[in-house]
C-alpha positions in Angstrom: -21.7 5.7 31.4 -22.2 9.3 30.6 -20.3 10.9 27.8 -17.1 12.8 28.7 -17.7 16.4 27.8 -16.3 17.7 24.5 -14.6 20.6 26.3 -12.8 18.3 28.7 -11.6 16.1 25.9 -10.5 19.0 23.8 -8.6 20.5 26.7 -7.0 17.1 27.4 -5.6 16.9 23.8 -4.2 20.5 23.8 -2.6 20.1 27.2 -1.0 16.8 26.1 0.5 18.3 23.0 1.7 21.4 24.8 3.4 19.3 27.5 5.1 17.2 24.8 6.3 20.2 22.9 7.4 21.9 26.1 9.4 18.9 27.2 11.0 18.7 23.8 12.3 22.3 23.9 13.4 21.8 27.5 15.3 18.7 26.6 16.8 20.4 23.6 18.1 23.2 25.8 19.5 20.8 28.5 21.0 18.3 26.1 22.6 21.2 24.2 24.4 22.1 27.4 25.3 18.6 28.6 26.6 17.1 25.3 30.0 18.1 23.9 30.0 21.1 21.6 29.5 20.2 18.0 32.6 19.4 15.9 33.8 21.9 13.3 31.7 20.1 10.7 28.6 20.6 13.0 27.8 17.2 14.4 27.3 15.5 17.8 27.6 11.7 18.2 24.8 9.7 19.8 26.2 7.0 22.1 26.6 3.3 21.1 24.6 3.2 17.9 25.6 6.5 16.3 23.6 9.5 15.3 22.3 8.3 12.0 20.9 5.0 13.2 19.2 6.7 16.1 17.6 9.3 13.9 16.8 6.6 11.4 14.9 4.6 14.0 13.0 7.6 15.5 12.2 9.1 12.1 10.9 5.9 10.6 8.8 5.1 13.7 7.3 8.6 13.5 6.7 8.2 9.8 4.8 4.9 10.5 2.6 6.4 13.1 2.1 9.6 11.1 1.0 7.4 8.2 -1.4 5.6 10.4 -3.0 8.7 11.9 -3.3 10.3 8.4 -4.6 7.2 6.5 -7.2 5.9 9.0 -9.2 9.2 9.4 -9.7 9.3 5.6 -11.8 6.1 5.6 -13.2 6.6 9.1 -14.8 9.8 7.9 -15.8 8.1 4.7 -17.5 5.3 6.7 -19.3 7.8 8.9 -20.5 9.6 5.8 -21.9 6.4 4.3 -23.5 5.4 7.6 -25.2 8.8 7.7 -26.5 8.6 4.1 -27.6 5.0 4.4 -28.7 5.0 8.1 -26.4 2.0 8.6 -25.5 1.5 12.3 -22.8 -1.1 11.4 -20.9 1.4 9.3 -21.2 4.0 12.1 -19.7 1.4 14.5 -16.8 0.6 12.3 -16.2 4.4 11.8 -16.2 4.9 15.6 -13.8 1.9 16.1 -11.4 3.4 13.5 -11.7 6.8 15.3 -10.7 5.2 18.6 -7.7 3.7 17.0 -6.2 6.9 15.5 -7.2 9.2 18.4 -5.3 7.0 20.9 -2.4 6.6 18.3 -2.0 10.4 18.3 -0.3 10.2 21.7 2.3 7.8 20.5 2.8 9.7 17.3 3.4 13.0 19.2 5.8 11.3 21.7 7.9 9.8 18.9 7.8 13.1 17.0 9.0 14.9 20.2 12.0 12.6 20.3 12.7 13.4 16.6 12.3 17.1 17.3 14.9 16.9 20.1 17.3 14.7 18.2 17.8 16.6 14.9 18.9 20.0 16.3 21.1 18.4 19.0 22.8 15.9 16.7 22.8 17.8 13.4 22.8 21.5 14.4 24.5 22.8 11.2 22.1 20.9 9.0 19.1 22.1 10.9 20.4 25.7 10.8 20.4 25.4 7.0 16.9 23.9 6.8 15.5 26.6 9.1 17.2 29.3 6.9 15.6 27.9 3.8 12.3 26.4 5.0 12.0 27.9 8.5 8.4 29.3 8.1 7.1 25.8 7.1 8.4 24.4 10.4 6.4 26.9 12.4 3.4 26.3 10.2 3.8 22.6 10.9 3.5 23.2 14.6 0.4 25.4 14.2 -1.3 22.9 11.9 -0.4 20.1 14.3 -2.2 22.0 17.2 -5.2 22.6 15.0 -5.3 18.9 13.9 -5.1 17.6 17.5 -7.9 20.0 18.5 -10.1 18.9 15.6 -9.3 15.2 16.2 -10.2 15.3 19.9 -13.3 17.4 19.1 -14.3 14.9 16.4 -13.9 12.0 18.8 -15.4 13.3 21.9 -18.4 14.9 20.1 -19.3 11.6 18.3 -22.3 10.7 20.4 -23.3 14.3 21.3 -23.7 15.0 17.6 -25.5 11.8 16.7 -28.5 13.8 15.5 -26.3 16.2 13.6 -24.2 13.9 11.5 -23.7 16.3 8.6 -21.8 18.7 10.8 -19.9 15.9 12.4 -18.8 14.5 9.1 -17.7 18.1 8.0 -15.5 18.2 11.2 -14.0 14.9 10.1 -13.4 16.4 6.6 -11.5 19.3 8.3 -9.4 16.8 10.2 -8.4 15.2 6.9 -7.6 18.5 5.4 -5.2 19.3 8.3 -3.6 15.9 7.8 -3.0 16.5 4.1 -1.5 19.9 4.9 1.0 18.3 7.3 1.8 15.7 4.6 2.5 18.5 2.1 4.8 20.3 4.5 6.9 17.3 5.4 7.0 16.2 1.7 8.4 19.7 1.0 11.3 19.1 3.4 12.1 15.7 1.9 11.7 17.1 -1.6 14.1 19.9 -0.9 16.7 17.6 0.6 16.6 15.2 -2.4 15.8 17.5 -5.4 16.7 21.0 -4.2 15.6 24.1 -5.9 15.3 27.8 -5.1 18.8 28.1 -3.8 22.2 29.1 -5.2 25.1 26.6 -5.6 26.4 27.7 -2.2 23.0 27.2 -0.5 21.8 30.8 -0.4 18.0 31.2 -0.6 16.8 32.6 -3.9 13.1 31.7 -3.8 11.4 30.0 -0.8 8.4 28.9 -3.0 10.8 27.2 -5.5 12.5 25.5 -2.5 9.1 24.1 -1.6 7.9 23.3 -5.1 10.6 20.9 -6.1 10.5 18.0 -8.6 9.6 15.6 -5.9 7.0 17.6 -3.9 3.7 16.8 -5.6 4.5 13.2 -6.8 6.0 12.3 -3.4 2.9 13.8 -1.6 0.6 11.8 -3.8 2.6 8.6 -3.3 2.7 9.1 0.5 -1.0 9.9 0.6 -1.9 6.7 -1.2 0.6 4.6 0.8 -0.7 6.1 4.0 -4.2 5.0 3.2 -3.0 1.5 2.3 -0.9 1.4 5.5 -3.7 2.8 7.7 -6.3 0.4 6.3 -3.8 -2.5 6.8 -3.4 -1.6 10.5 -7.1 -1.5 10.9 -7.4 -4.8 9.2 -4.8 -6.3 11.5 -6.6 -4.9 14.5 -9.8 -6.5 13.3 -8.0 -9.8 12.7 -6.6 -9.8 16.2 -10.1 -9.0 17.6 -11.5 -11.9 15.5 -9.0 -14.3 16.8 -9.6 -13.5 20.5 -13.4 -13.0 20.1 -15.5 -15.1 22.4 -18.9 -14.8 20.7 -20.1 -15.5 17.1 -21.5 -12.0 17.0 -18.1 -10.4 17.6 -16.4 -12.7 15.1 -19.0 -11.8 12.5 -18.4 -8.1 13.1 -14.6 -8.2 13.1 -14.6 -10.5 10.1 -16.6 -7.8 8.3 -14.4 -5.0 9.7 -11.3 -6.8 8.6 -12.7 -7.4 5.1 -13.7 -3.8 4.7 -10.3 -2.5 5.8 -8.5 -5.0 3.6 -10.5 -4.1 0.5 -9.7 -0.4 1.1 -6.1 -1.2 1.5 -6.1 -3.4 -1.7 -8.0 -0.8 -3.7 -5.5 2.0 -3.0 -2.6 -0.3 -3.4 -3.6 -0.7 -7.1 -2.7 3.0 -7.5 0.7 2.8 -5.9 2.7 1.3 -8.9 1.6 4.1 -11.2 2.1 6.9 -8.6 5.5 5.4 -7.7 6.4 5.4 -11.4 5.5 9.1 -11.6 7.8 9.8 -8.7 10.6 7.9 -10.4 10.2 9.9 -13.6 10.5 13.2 -11.6 13.7 12.0 -10.0 15.1 11.1 -13.4 14.0 14.5 -14.7 15.9 16.2 -11.8 19.1 14.2 -12.0 19.6 11.2 -14.3 22.6 10.0 -12.3 20.4 9.8 -9.2 17.8 7.9 -11.1 20.4 5.4 -12.4 21.8 5.1 -8.9 18.3 4.2 -7.6 17.2 1.9 -10.4 20.3 0.3 -11.8 23.2 1.1 -9.5 23.8 0.4 -5.8 20.1 0.0 -5.1 19.4 -2.4 -8.1 19.2 -5.4 -5.8 16.9 -3.6 -3.5 14.2 -3.8 -6.2 14.5 -7.6 -6.0 14.0 -7.4 -2.3 11.0 -5.1 -3.0 9.6 -7.7 -5.4 9.8 -10.4 -2.7 7.9 -8.2 -0.3 5.2 -6.9 -2.8 4.8 -10.4 -4.2 4.3 -11.7 -0.7 1.7 -9.0 0.0 -0.2 -9.8 -3.2 -0.1 -13.5 -2.3 -1.5 -12.8 1.1 -4.2 -10.7 -0.5 -5.2 -13.3 -3.0 -5.0 -16.1 -0.5 -7.4 -14.1 1.8 -9.8 -13.6 -1.1 -9.7 -17.2 -2.2 -10.4 -18.4 1.3 -13.3 -15.9 1.5 -15.1 -17.7 -1.3 -16.0 -20.3 1.3 -18.2 -17.9 3.2 -20.1 -16.8 0.1 -23.1 -19.0 -0.9 -22.3 -20.0 -4.5 -18.6 -19.2 -4.1 -17.6 -22.8 -4.7 -18.5 -22.3 -8.4 -15.4 -20.2 -8.8 -12.9 -22.5 -7.1 -11.9 -23.8 -10.6 -10.5 -20.4 -11.5 -8.2 -20.1 -8.5 -5.5 -22.4 -9.9 -5.2 -20.3 -13.0 -4.9 -17.1 -11.0 -2.4 -18.8 -8.7 -0.2 -19.8 -11.7 -0.4 -16.2 -13.1 0.6 -14.8 -9.8 3.5 -17.3 -9.4 4.8 -16.6 -12.9 4.6 -12.8 -12.4 6.3 -13.2 -9.0 9.1 -15.2 -10.7 9.8 -12.5 -13.3 9.7 -9.9 -10.6 12.3 -11.8 -8.6 14.7 -12.4 -11.5 17.8 -10.2 -11.2 19.5 -8.7 -14.3 22.9 -9.9 -13.2 24.2 -12.3 -10.5 27.5 -12.7 -8.6 29.7 -14.9 -10.8 33.2 -16.4 -10.5 35.7 -15.4 -13.2 35.3 -18.8 -14.9 31.5 -18.6 -14.8 31.6 -15.1 -16.3 33.9 -16.2 -19.1 31.6 -19.1 -20.0 28.3 -17.3 -19.7 29.0 -13.6 -19.9 27.8 -10.9 -17.5 24.2 -11.8 -18.0 22.4 -15.1 -18.3 21.5 -15.5 -22.0 17.8 -16.2 -21.2 17.0 -15.1 -17.6 19.0 -11.9 -18.0 16.3 -10.6 -20.3 13.8 -10.9 -17.4 15.9 -8.8 -15.1 15.2 -5.5 -16.8 12.4 -3.1 -16.2 10.6 -3.9 -19.5 9.9 -7.4 -18.1 9.2 -6.3 -14.6 6.8 -3.5 -15.5 4.8 -6.1 -17.5 4.9 -8.6 -14.7 3.7 -6.0 -12.2 0.7 -4.9 -14.3 -0.4 -8.5 -15.0 0.0 -9.5 -11.4 -2.1 -6.6 -10.2 -4.7 -7.4 -12.9 -4.9 -10.9 -11.5 -5.4 -9.6 -8.0 -8.3 -7.4 -9.2 -9.9 -10.4 -10.8 -9.7 -12.3 -7.5 -11.5 -9.4 -5.9 -14.1 -9.2 -8.7 -14.8 -13.0 -8.5 -15.3 -12.7 -4.7 -17.7 -9.8 -5.1 -19.9 -11.6 -7.6 -19.6 -15.1 -6.2 -23.0 -15.0 -4.3 -24.8 -13.4 -7.2 -26.4 -14.6 -10.4 -27.0 -12.2 -13.2 -30.6 -12.0 -14.5 -30.2 -9.5 -17.3 -31.0 -10.7 -20.7 -27.5 -10.1 -22.0 -25.7 -12.0 -19.2 -23.9 -14.3 -21.7 -22.7 -11.3 -23.7 -21.6 -9.7 -20.5 -19.5 -12.8 -19.6 -18.0 -12.7 -23.1 -17.1 -9.0 -22.7 -15.5 -9.7 -19.4 -13.3 -12.4 -20.9 -12.5 -10.1 -23.8 -11.4 -7.3 -21.5 -9.2 -9.5 -19.4 -7.6 -11.4 -22.3 -7.3 -8.2 -24.5 -5.7 -6.1 -21.8 -3.3 -8.9 -20.9 -2.3 -9.3 -24.6 -1.8 -5.6 -25.1 0.4 -5.3 -21.9 2.5 -8.3 -23.1 2.9 -6.8 -26.6 4.0 -3.5 -25.2 6.4 -5.3 -22.8 8.0 -7.1 -25.7 8.2 -3.9 -27.7 9.9 -2.2 -24.8 13.1 -4.2 -25.5 13.3 -2.6 -29.0 13.2 1.0 -28.0 15.4 3.4 -26.0 15.0 3.7 -22.3 13.5 7.2 -22.7 10.7 5.9 -24.9 10.1 3.0 -22.5 10.1 5.1 -19.4 8.1 8.1 -20.7 5.7 6.4 -23.2 5.4 2.6 -23.1 5.3 2.0 -19.4 2.7 4.7 -18.7 0.6 3.1 -21.5 0.8 -0.3 -19.8 -0.4 1.2 -16.5 -3.1 3.1 -18.5 -4.3 -0.2 -20.1 -4.5 -1.7 -16.6 -6.5 1.1 -15.1 -8.9 1.2 -18.1 -9.4 -2.6 -17.8 -10.3 -2.5 -14.1 -12.6 0.6 -14.7 -14.3 -1.3 -17.6 -14.7 -4.4 -15.5 -16.1 -2.4 -12.6 -18.7 -0.7 -14.8 -19.6 -3.9 -16.6 -20.1 -5.8 -13.4 -22.2 -3.0 -11.9 -24.5 -3.0 -14.9 -24.6 -6.7 -15.3 -25.3 -7.6 -11.6 -27.8 -4.8 -11.0 -30.9 -6.5 -9.6 -29.0 -9.8 -9.6 -30.4 -12.9 -7.9 -28.7 -13.2 -4.5 -27.8 -16.8 -3.7 -27.3 -15.9 0.0 -25.8 -13.3 2.3 -22.1 -13.7 3.3 -21.6 -15.9 6.3 -19.6 -13.4 8.3 -17.5 -14.9 11.0 -17.3 -18.3 9.3 -13.7 -17.9 8.4 -10.7 -20.1 9.5 -8.2 -18.3 11.7 -5.5 -18.7 9.1 -7.3 -16.1 7.0 -6.8 -13.5 9.7 -3.1 -14.3 9.9 -3.0 -13.4 6.2 -4.4 -10.0 7.0 -1.8 -9.5 9.7 0.9 -10.7 7.2 -0.1 -8.1 4.7 0.4 -5.3 7.3 3.7 -6.6 8.7 5.2 -7.1 5.2 4.0 -3.6 4.1 5.6 -2.0 7.2 8.9 -3.7 6.5 8.6 -2.6 2.8 8.0 1.0 3.9 11.2 0.9 6.0 13.3 -0.4 3.1 11.9 2.1 0.6 12.6 4.9 3.1 16.2 3.7 3.2 16.4 3.8 -0.6 14.8 7.2 -0.9 17.2 8.6 1.7 20.2 6.8 0.2 19.5 8.4 -3.2 21.1 11.5 -1.8 24.3 9.5 -1.1 26.7 11.6 1.0 24.6 14.7 0.8 22.3 16.2 3.4 20.9 18.4 0.6 21.8 16.9 -2.7 24.5 18.9 -4.4 24.2 21.8 -1.9 25.1 20.6 1.6 27.5 17.7 1.9 27.3 15.1 4.8 30.8 15.1 6.3 29.9 13.1 9.5 31.4 9.7 10.3 28.2 8.2 8.9 28.6 9.7 5.5 28.4 6.4 3.6 25.6 4.2 2.2 24.8 1.3 4.6 24.7 -2.1 3.0 21.3 -3.7 2.2 22.0 -6.3 4.9 22.5 -3.7 7.5 19.5 -1.7 6.4 17.4 -5.0 6.6 18.5 -5.5 10.2 17.6 -1.9 11.2 14.3 -2.2 9.3 13.5 -5.5 11.0 14.1 -4.0 14.4 12.0 -1.0 13.5 9.1 -3.3 12.5 9.3 -5.2 15.7 9.3 -2.0 17.8 6.4 -0.6 15.8 4.2 -3.6 16.2 5.1 -3.9 19.9 3.8 -0.3 20.3 0.7 -1.1 18.2 0.1 -4.2 20.4 0.1 -1.9 23.4 -2.4 0.3 21.6 -4.7 -2.6 20.9 -4.4 -3.8 24.4 -5.2 -0.4 25.8 -8.4 -0.1 23.7 -9.6 -3.5 24.9 -8.9 -2.6 28.5 -10.9 0.6 28.1 -13.8 -1.3 26.5 -13.8 -3.8 29.4 -14.0 -0.9 31.9 -17.0 0.4 29.9 -15.1 3.6 28.9 -14.9 2.7 25.2 -11.7 4.8 24.8 -13.1 7.8 26.5 -16.6 7.9 25.2 -19.7 5.9 25.3 -19.9 3.2 22.6 
């Protein structure tokens, strides 16, 4: 089938976005006329579920899809760049498959964004008036950048095969696409940053400096955190797509390709997830710097138990990751040599998980509290951040070791200093673990300020230095290594693919719960300390209620993703390959 012209594809994208925006503004006008006028406090009520739950659902769905269409292009373009430099057709195919995914996902992203664009001004007109007064130019910039991004995205996709002999230019176009995505992320992070850690305004909400209203405490750390999380999330969705295609594949060739695609996506997701704890910690420090009361509310107040729920989810994700890597040893010639280490890694993961799950305090009856006190005399010590930070670092270090073992499992070092290299590897692992443990114990003996600003960053620094040292050591040690055999792609049990899907589902649920916490940090404020929320929903939902809403959101999101996967497969069967020749 001949390629669809680039011009036609570009026009299609622009028209689609224009129609969606036109519909949104039309609906905004019509709904503004049909719905009752706002109350004196400036609110309209959404039927049945209420305004906040409706906006919660739409905003989180839009955030999920926006994360997907921002994260996936980053490694799609990276894969195309590597395929260009290495002349590797397999890398080019996976890059193209990723591009099909995020190009089609743009439609859903824009549709959900349109609903959000309608809902906010209609249901919260007073709040939106304030946001437009303070950050109005950024809203119009967002629309302009969105247009440019869609145009670049469709041009990048539809010109794929036409520019096959001019890969350098095509990769540059992909780089521009990612720049547009990062700009949109910075704009939306500025909105959230202003709402949570406002600056540049007077106590009454009058604008003093628009740049300071943009450059708040949260702006940069939140942007970095979201960027890393989006890559993790996008790569996870791609891994789930590959897992699904592996399960339904009818030929060994397809199973081999989708096994490799799933592994590649999962490793990208795992790699960037190693950065998230440190970046998240940086975000927490900035929140504390802005308002210590808000930091205490998030870490030790109403949301304290949410960190236990987070631990359950992150622990589950890491267990899925390690399980997938351990199963993957079966497809590596020589991988059986390392089965003996799996049990030690499993015990380490389990102990770290147990510490992570231990709460500082529990619900007690009056008699139990009199006998034991507020905190358990032993386990209560594991419920504080000194223990949890230590457990997090060691658990992530164990996960990196699982990855390192998998990578070298089909190789045999031939360098003369191989024994010394193995000794150095052990020294790095044991030494970094001991240092992290010592710092963790010492954290109990210092003030929270010293622990937060000095000791915890040192722990994460030791972790990053350890994985960098291991990475460099293995690269030198296994350079020119004897290859025991190539990976047997496609020779994986189906349960390994369900582990990949489990990673993504769990991370999606975690994103929803963390969004609930980030929003809840403002308590009963639209803009913290500046504009109070006086609507009927001006209260913090319980964790149970938030869990129900987040679960519904996760189901809706994956139902839509299932339709996206189904649509791609239908197009492939028709020979269209998503609108362009494969």
